[in-house]
N, C-alpha and C positions, 0 to 999 in steps of 0.2 A: 488723503493718505498719511499726512501729518498726524491725525487724530488717532489713526490705527497704530502707528508708531509709538505715540505717547502711551497708549494702553499697553502694548508690549512692553516698553521700558517701565511702566509702572509695575508690570507684573514680575519682571526680571528683578527689580529692586525689592518687591515685596518677598518675593521667594528667597532672595539672597539674604535680606535681613533676618527671616525666620530661620534659615539654616545656620546662619553665623551665631545666633543666639542659642543653639543646641549645645550639648554637652560632648558630643563625638568630634573628634579632631578631624576626620575624613569629611565630615558634613561642613564644617567650618571652611575647610579648603574648597569644596564645591561652592559653598556660599560666595568666597571671595572670587572665585571664577565667574559666577553668575553676575556679580557686582560689576566686574570689569567688563563683561559683555553688554550689560545695561548702560555703562558709562560710554562704550564705543558707540552703541546705538544712539545715544543722546547727543554725543558729538556730531554724528551724521545727520541727525534730524535737525539740528540746531544750525547747521551748515546749510541746511534747504535740500529738499528733495526734488530738483529741478532736472531737467534733461537738457542737454546741449552737446556740443562738440567738445573734443579734447583740445585744451588750450595750447595749441601749436602756433609758432610765429607765422609759418607759411601758409596756413589755412584761413580763408576768409569766410567765417561762419557768422551767422546772425546771433547766436548766443554761444556763450561757452560756459563750461562747468568749472566751479572753483576747485582747485586741486588741494587746497590747504586742509580742509576737513580729512580727506583721504589719506594726507601726509601723516597728519596728527594720529588718526587712528591706526595707521600701519605702526608708526612707533609705539602707540600705547599697547598694541597686540603684542609686539617683541618683548615689552617690558612686562607685561602680565604673564606671559609665557615663562620668562625667567623668574619671576616671583613664584609663580604655581610650581614650577620645578623645584626650587629652594624649598617651598613648604611641604611638597610631597617627601623630598629627602629627609627634612627635619622630623615630619611625622614618622618616617619609616625608622629612622635612627632612634627616637624616642620610643618607639613600640618595642624595637629590640631591647633597649636598655631596661625599661620599666615594665613592659608586657601588658600595656594598657593604652587605650587611646581616649579614655574617659577623662574630660578635663577637671572634673572634681578630684579624681585619684592623682592626677598630674599636678595639681596645686598642693597636695598633702592633706586634703581634706578625705577622709574615709567614708564620711556620710553616716557614721554610727551615732545614733542618738541615745 
């Protein structure tokens, strides 16, 4: 299962880097979202994909699941949601002011040779 998750994580990182290197601001925002999802899956996979009972004190189980990776991922999801919302508002506002989402035109390079 870890091999499959590693392939999925690699594909998410690959597509995120491809989208983040494009010229459209919306594609860059989608790329950062994919990158954060890949990082979440990476944390979960590094924590181990094992099964077990919930780590409750009153339970007498043979194996427990470590709650730390899930807590880290939950925190990272909330942070990435806030960052994505900020990026979307920033892109919308820049499109309202400048009328484009092309990164070359936002930098001031018109691309005329």
